N, C-alpha and C positions, 0 to 999 in steps of 0.2 A: 504494500500500500504506500503510495507516494505521500510527500509531506502535506500538501493541501488536503488530500483525501483523508489522511489520517486525522488531521485536526478537525475536519468537517464531521467525521464519524464520532470523534470524541465530543464535539460540541452537541451533536444530536443526543448522545448518551447523557451528557450532563444536563441538557435541557429536560430530558425525561425525569431527572432526579428532582427538578424544581418543585414538583408537587409535594415533596416531603420536606422542603426547606421552610425557614421561618417567614419568608416573603414569597410573593408571586413572581418576581422577576426571574427570568431564565438564568441558569448558571452557565457561564462560558469560560473557556480557558484559552490562553495565548502565551507565546514566549515573551520573556522580558526584553525590553529594548533599553538603550543607553539613555533614553529620555524619561524613564519610569521612576526616577528617584522619588518624586513627590508621592507617587502611588505606594511605593514601598514604605516610605516614612509614615503614611497614613495607616497602612495595614499593620505595621509593627508597633506603632504607638510609642509613647514615651519610654516604655520598658524595653524597647528594642526587640520585640517578640517575646523574649524571656530573659530576665536577669541581666539586661544590658549586652546580650550576645550579638545582636545585629548580624546574625548568620556568619560570624567570624570564627566560631569555635574551631573549625577544621583548618582555618587559615593562619592561626597563631601557633607557632612551633610547639609550645608546651603549655601546661597548665600552671597551677601553683601561683607564685607571686607575679609572674609575667601576665598570666590571664587576669588576675585580679586588677592589675594596673591598666589593662586594656578595656575591661568591661565599661560600658557606658559611652561617654563622648568619644574616646579614642577609637573604639570599634565602629561607632556610627560614622565618624569622619573617614575612616579607612574604607568602609564599605561603600559610602557614597562615591568616593573617588574611583573605586573598582567598577561600580555600575556605570558611571559616566564615561569611563574609558572602554566600556564594552567588554570587560573581563569577567563578567558574571553570567553564567547560564542558569536560567530559572524559568519556571512556568508560573503564571499568575492566574488565579481564578476570580471570577466576578459574578455577583448577582446584580444584573443591570449594570450600573456604573460603580457599585460598591465593591472594593477589593475584599475578598473573603478567604483567600488561600494562597499559599506559596509552596513551591517545591524547588529546591536547588539541586543542581547536578553539574558534572563537568569531568574532564580528564582527571584520573586519580592523582597525577602529579601536581595538580593545582592545589591539593589539600595536604599541606606539609605535615600536619599532625598524624596523618595515617601511618607515616613511616615510623612513628614512635609508639604506636599502639600495638602491643604484642597480640591482643585478641584479634587483630585484623591482618596479621601476617599470613600470607598465603601466596600461591603462584598465580598472579593475574595474567591473562593473555596480553600481549602487546596491544596498545591502543584501547585498553579497557577504560570505561568511564564509570562514574559512581553517582548514585543518588544519595545525597548527604543529609538533607533535612526537609522537614515539612513544618509549616506553621498555619494553623487554622484557628481562628477565634472560637472560643468555647461554644457559642450559640450555633455555630455552623458545623460542629463536629457530629459525626454519625449521620450525615446527610449524603454521603457518597462523594464529597468534595475531594478527599484524599485519593480515592480511586481514579477520579478524572484527572487529577494532577499527575499521578504516577504514570498513567497510560500516556499522557501527553509528553511528559519528561522522557520516558523511555523511547517513544517514537522520535522525538526531537534529537536525542543523543545519537541514535542510529543515523538520522538524516544528516547530522554534522560529522559523521565518519567514525563513530565508535565501533570497535570490533565486538564488544560485549558491554553490557551494562550491569553493574553490581549494586546491591543494596545491603545494608547492615542493620536489619530490624532488631529491636529489643524484644527479647523473649519473656513474656510474663512468667513470674515465678509460680503463680497460681493460675491454671488454665481457666478457672471459673470466675476469676476476678478481672474486671476491665482495667487496663493500665491507665493511670491518669495521663492526660494529654501532655503535660509538662515533661513526663518521662518517656513518652513515645515519639519524640521528635525525629527519630530516624525511621519511624514506621514500625509496624508489628508484622510477624510472619504471614498472617492471613491476608493482609493487604497485598503483599508481594505475590503470594500464591495465586490470588484472584487474577493477577495481571500476567501470569505465565512464568514467573520466576521459579527457579529450582535451587535447592540448597547445594552449595559447592563442597567438594571434597577438599579437606586441608591435608597438607603433607604430614604423614604420620598419624592421621586421625581416621581410623578405619570405620568408626561409627558415626561420623558426621556430627559430633557433639558440639553444641554451641559453646563458645568460650566466655570466660568471665573477665571483666575489666577490673582495674585496681579499685574502682568505686563499688564493685560488687554487682554491676549490671551484666546481664547475660545477653550475648550478642551472637546472632547467626550471620552467615555470609551467603547471600543468594545471588543468582545471576540470570539474566535473560540473554540468550544468544540471538544474533541477527537472524531474522526470518528470511529464508531464500525463496 
């Protein structure tokens, strides 16, 4: 499916979801442009989506003191510069004119912190891209917005030349308990499974067991291969 056809199909699907949304406006998705900073700032709000992150968590080399120093205004200013320079890949979701969702993605090498996370060390194919985060305001969660964003981001990544697209969903510790949105910012396994992703084999891991980060979060690695 070509780029315009893919986004047309995703728009039709997202529009059908509008019957379950808090408003009657149809839900649409489109790629981020370098002129979209005011929309991103409106969507993320004063809190920068969550805790002053401004979608910079993967772009700052390490956590701890450095991350604490960057949260808030430093992250905001850095992210604004990246967007205006056309160096950020993302999909925006809208209900009418209101921005209601965000999904960021890009080549793995764009996200320097991945190299430092033991839980994400695996053999990626050359040219692999990654789905790195979602942000959906609480009143729009559970309305199918994340699925529309992920489908569009995956299609766009392949359109831009990705050989494969990876995701790193958080695995709920209790399958019967819904993970709070603030902790599910990289998605959850069911979201990726619905979009055709499959769990990847890690070197030396015969059972495909999810890995645990230093913070105690359980992370899986999933991937979608280019459709031929």
